[in-house]
N, C-alpha and C positions, 0 to 999 in steps of 0.2 A: 504494500500500500504506500502510495506517495505521501511524503510528509508535507502537507500544505498548511498554510497559516490558519485556515478555517478549522482544521482538526484540533489545533492547539488553543482555540478560543473558547472560553467558557463565560457564561453569564454570571453576574454577581450573586444571584439567588442560588446558583448551583455550587457555590464555593463553601466547602467545609475544609478545615485544616488538613485532616488526613487525606482526603481526596485530592486536594491541591498539591500536597507534598508528593503523593504517589505519581501524579501526572507530571510534575516537575522533574522527578527522578527519571521517569520513563522517556519523556520527550525532550528534556533540557531547555525548552522554551515554552512558556505559557502566557497567553494574553487574557487578561480579565477586562471585559468591556466596561468602559467608564472609569477604569483605574490605570492600567498600564501593562507593561510586559515584564515578566520575570524571567531571568536566564541563569543557568548554571554554566560557568566557564572554568576550564582547567588552566592553571598556570604551570609553567615549566619549572623544574628544579633549577636553582641558580646558586652561585657562590656569592656570599655577602661579606663585605669587608667592614670590620669594626674599627673605626678610626682611633678610638680611645685606647684599645689594646693592641692594634695592629694585626689582629688575628683574622684569618679567613674562615668563615663558617659556611658549610654547605647547607642550603635550605631545601627542604623537600617541596615538590609541587603540591598544590592544594586546589580545592574547588572553591571558586568565588561565587557569591550570589550577587547578581546585578538586577537593579530595578530601573526601568525607564518609564516615567509617567506619560500618558497620552496627552494630546493637546487639551482636552477638556479639563483634566486634572491640573495641568500646568496653569491654565487660565484661572481656575478656581483658587489655587494657592496664591497666584499673583494678586487677585482681587481682594484677598484677605489681608495682604501686607500693606 
């Protein structure tokens, strides 16, 4: 089955935390109408340099959680400021 944007879109009244979490883990991108888009992104492992000690530390890759509000949410937040 093709991974289309419509498949990953859910209505706000359908959102429960366990269902949202399961869908996010499965699809990696979930759009909630009227709110925005949630994404899981993997970061690569890297070597971090600590200036205070001069030590190099290897950091593991991790999964980052990103949220991008849709236009309606951005306008709503701007109007409240």
